[in-house]
C-alpha positions in Angstrom: 124.4 -50.9 81.8 124.4 -49.5 78.2 126.9 -47.0 76.8 125.4 -44.6 74.2 126.9 -42.0 72.0 124.6 -39.1 71.1 126.3 -37.6 68.1 125.0 -37.2 64.5 126.7 -39.6 62.1 124.4 -39.7 59.1 126.5 -39.2 55.9 124.0 -38.4 53.1 126.5 -37.1 50.4 128.8 -40.1 51.0 125.8 -42.4 50.6 124.4 -40.6 47.5 127.6 -40.3 45.6 128.7 -42.8 43.0 131.6 -45.0 44.1 134.7 -44.6 41.9 138.2 -46.2 42.0 141.2 -43.9 42.1 144.5 -45.0 40.6 146.6 -42.1 41.7 146.6 -39.1 44.0 144.9 -36.9 41.4 141.6 -38.2 40.0 140.2 -36.7 36.8 136.9 -36.8 34.9 136.1 -35.5 31.4 133.2 -33.1 30.9 131.7 -31.8 27.7 128.9 -29.5 26.6 126.5 -29.1 23.7 126.7 -26.1 21.3 123.9 -23.6 21.3 120.9 -24.6 19.2 120.9 -23.6 15.5 118.1 -23.5 12.9 119.8 -21.6 10.1 118.8 -24.1 7.5 120.7 -25.5 4.5 120.4 -24.4 0.9 119.2 -26.9 -1.6 122.1 -28.9 -3.1 124.7 -27.2 -0.8 127.7 -29.4 -0.1 129.3 -29.7 3.3 132.2 -27.3 3.3 133.0 -26.6 7.0 133.3 -28.9 9.9 133.5 -28.5 13.7 135.6 -30.2 16.2 133.2 -32.2 18.4 135.7 -32.4 21.2 136.4 -28.6 21.2 134.4 -28.0 24.4 135.7 -31.0 26.3 137.8 -30.4 29.4 139.1 -32.3 32.4 138.1 -31.6 36.0 140.3 -33.1 38.7 140.6 -33.4 42.5 143.2 -34.7 45.0 142.7 -37.5 47.4 142.9 -36.9 51.1 144.1 -39.1 53.8 141.7 -39.5 56.7 143.0 -41.2 59.9 141.9 -41.7 63.4 144.3 -43.3 65.9 143.3 -45.0 69.1 144.9 -46.7 72.1 143.7 -48.7 75.1 145.9 -49.2 78.1 146.5 -52.7 79.6 144.5 -51.9 82.7 141.7 -50.3 80.7 141.4 -53.5 78.6 141.5 -55.9 81.5 139.0 -54.3 83.9 135.3 -55.0 83.5 133.8 -51.7 82.2 130.0 -51.5 82.3 128.5 -51.6 78.8 131.8 -52.2 77.0 132.7 -55.9 76.4 136.0 -55.0 74.8 137.6 -51.5 75.1 139.8 -52.2 72.1 136.9 -53.2 69.9 134.9 -50.2 71.1 137.8 -47.8 70.4 138.2 -49.3 66.9 134.5 -49.0 66.1 134.3 -45.4 67.4 137.3 -44.4 65.2 135.6 -45.9 62.1 132.6 -43.8 62.7 134.7 -40.7 63.3 136.7 -41.2 60.2 133.5 -41.6 58.1 132.2 -38.3 59.6 135.5 -36.6 58.8 135.2 -37.6 55.1 131.5 -36.5 54.9 132.3 -33.1 56.4 135.3 -32.6 54.0 133.4 -33.4 50.9 130.5 -31.1 52.0 132.8 -28.2 52.8 134.2 -25.2 50.9 137.7 -26.5 51.4 139.8 -26.1 48.3 142.1 -28.9 46.9 145.7 -28.9 47.9 148.7 -30.9 46.6 151.2 -32.5 49.0 154.1 -30.0 49.6 156.0 -31.4 52.6 155.5 -31.3 56.3 152.3 -29.4 57.3 150.9 -29.4 53.8 149.1 -32.7 53.1 146.9 -33.6 50.2 143.4 -32.0 50.5 140.3 -32.8 48.5 138.1 -30.0 47.2 134.7 -30.0 48.9 131.5 -29.7 46.9 130.7 -26.1 48.2 134.0 -25.0 46.8 133.4 -26.8 43.5 130.1 -24.8 43.3 131.9 -21.5 43.7 131.4 -20.7 47.4 134.1 -18.1 48.1 134.9 -17.7 44.4 134.8 -19.9 41.4 137.8 -22.3 41.1 140.2 -21.0 38.5 140.6 -24.5 36.9 136.9 -24.8 36.1 136.0 -23.2 32.7 133.1 -20.8 32.8 130.9 -23.2 30.7 130.9 -25.7 33.5 130.7 -23.4 36.5 127.8 -23.4 38.9 124.9 -21.1 38.1 122.3 -22.1 40.6 122.6 -20.7 44.1 121.0 -18.4 46.7 122.4 -16.6 49.7 119.2 -15.1 51.0 119.1 -15.0 54.8 115.7 -16.8 55.0 114.5 -19.1 52.2 111.0 -18.6 50.8 109.3 -20.7 48.3 110.0 -18.1 45.7 113.8 -18.0 46.3 113.9 -21.8 46.5 112.1 -22.1 43.2 114.4 -19.6 41.6 117.4 -21.9 42.2 115.5 -24.8 40.8 114.7 -22.7 37.8 118.3 -21.7 37.3 119.4 -25.3 37.5 116.7 -26.4 35.0 117.5 -23.6 32.5 121.2 -24.6 32.6 120.8 -28.4 32.4 117.2 -29.5 31.9 117.8 -31.7 35.0 119.3 -34.6 33.0 119.8 -36.8 36.0 116.1 -36.9 36.7 116.3 -36.4 40.4 117.7 -34.0 43.0 118.5 -34.3 46.7 118.9 -31.3 49.0 121.3 -32.0 51.8 120.1 -29.3 54.2 121.3 -27.8 57.4 118.6 -28.0 60.2 117.5 -24.3 59.8 117.2 -24.6 56.0 115.2 -27.8 56.4 112.9 -26.0 58.9 112.5 -23.1 56.5 111.4 -25.4 53.7 108.9 -27.1 56.0 107.5 -23.6 56.6 106.6 -23.0 52.9 103.1 -24.5 53.3 102.6 -22.7 56.6 103.6 -19.4 55.1 101.0 -19.9 52.4 98.4 -20.9 54.9 99.2 -17.9 57.1 98.8 -15.6 54.1 95.4 -17.1 53.4 94.4 -16.8 57.0 93.9 -20.5 57.7 95.5 -23.9 57.5 94.0 -26.4 55.1 95.1 -30.0 55.7 93.9 -33.1 53.8 95.0 -36.2 55.5 93.9 -39.7 56.4 92.1 -39.4 59.8 93.0 -42.9 60.8 96.6 -41.9 61.5 95.4 -39.5 64.3 98.2 -37.1 63.5 98.9 -34.1 61.4 102.2 -34.0 59.5 103.7 -30.6 58.9 107.1 -31.6 57.7 108.5 -31.6 54.2 110.8 -34.4 53.1 110.0 -34.1 49.4 109.3 -30.9 47.5 107.6 -30.9 44.1 107.8 -27.7 42.2 107.6 -26.4 38.7 111.1 -27.5 37.9 111.4 -31.0 39.4 111.1 -33.0 42.6 113.6 -32.6 45.4 114.2 -35.1 48.1 115.3 -33.3 51.3 117.7 -34.8 53.9 118.8 -33.0 57.0 122.5 -32.9 57.8 124.9 -31.3 60.3 128.0 -31.7 58.1 127.3 -29.0 55.3 129.8 -26.1 55.5 131.7 -27.3 58.5 135.2 -26.0 59.3 137.9 -28.5 60.3 138.4 -28.7 64.0 135.3 -26.6 64.8 132.0 -27.6 66.3 130.3 -24.6 64.7 127.4 -25.5 62.5 126.1 -23.4 59.6 122.5 -24.5 59.9 121.3 -22.3 56.9 123.6 -24.0 54.3 122.5 -26.7 51.9 123.8 -28.6 48.9 121.4 -29.3 46.0 122.8 -32.4 44.5 122.1 -34.4 41.3 123.5 -37.8 42.4 124.3 -38.7 38.7 127.0 -36.1 38.6 129.0 -36.5 41.9 131.2 -39.4 43.1 133.6 -40.4 45.8 136.8 -41.9 44.5 138.8 -44.2 46.7 142.5 -45.0 46.5 142.5 -47.0 49.7 139.3 -48.3 51.2 138.4 -47.9 54.9 140.7 -50.2 56.9 141.8 -50.8 60.5 145.4 -51.6 61.4 146.6 -52.7 64.8 150.1 -51.6 65.7 152.7 -53.2 67.9 152.1 -52.9 71.6 155.2 -51.1 72.9 154.3 -51.6 76.6 151.6 -49.0 77.1 148.7 -51.1 75.7 147.0 -52.1 72.4 146.9 -49.4 69.8 145.9 -48.9 66.2 144.4 -46.6 63.6 141.6 -46.4 61.1 142.3 -44.8 57.7 140.9 -44.1 54.3 142.3 -42.4 51.2 139.5 -40.8 49.2 138.3 -37.6 47.6 135.3 -35.9 45.9 134.7 -36.2 42.2 132.4 -33.4 40.8 131.4 -34.4 37.3 130.1 -30.9 36.6 129.6 -28.0 39.1 126.8 -26.8 36.7 124.7 -29.9 37.6 124.3 -28.8 41.3 123.2 -25.9 43.4 123.7 -24.5 46.9 122.2 -22.4 49.6 124.2 -20.4 52.1 
């Protein structure tokens, strides 16, 4: 007999993000911006009489770590009996907890949860999710206006025009310096983007498909979108805009990410610890101390 778990566990933002090392509970990055262009000209023979502080626009953006933990226990009898499809109940519980902990981290960094400092019982450290960094529910007060997100859309149903408008906003703000974008999309948003070509075909009254006949299939899905303002790789996810403790999914939400400008900082890497058996059976926990590092909210976009 085989035991299977049918639950989504793909963690695209965690996979995309740069891996950074934290040395404390609050992790900071420095961001800067260029001045507006000038072509005033300089008079012949004019000496340099005024100077500007090149570090004037520089600021720090910081986020807290968060402790993620999943505890597990296996009774003596549970461990000793022969369970179909499970060679070791303890190893199975440990492996399952690792996967759950990883999903918890992914959901947190994709959320609109705000950062929180430790303040005693019931108020643990919380890391700010990317949706909150991008201004979902209001721009964070600690992010200067020059670095705040400018590319987003809350249209009920995405069309190619609304989607391109966000790409244009992002390009006008940054010029897409990272050179690549990835959209981590909820299932409904992913479906709406796949419909772009179908909407155009429906308007024209017919579908036009050019495809190698040897494959004996017609592909009507979009995993990469190439528009006027860049190429976007599209990955479906069920962890964008989740709420802690809720199974409710916002399938219309999506994070438009430039991987060059987002990271996950780790104070303590994923680890598993077995605790003392106090008579009830083997027990332990899996934990990780990590948080999200947003190098500049202006580099990303979102749909919701």
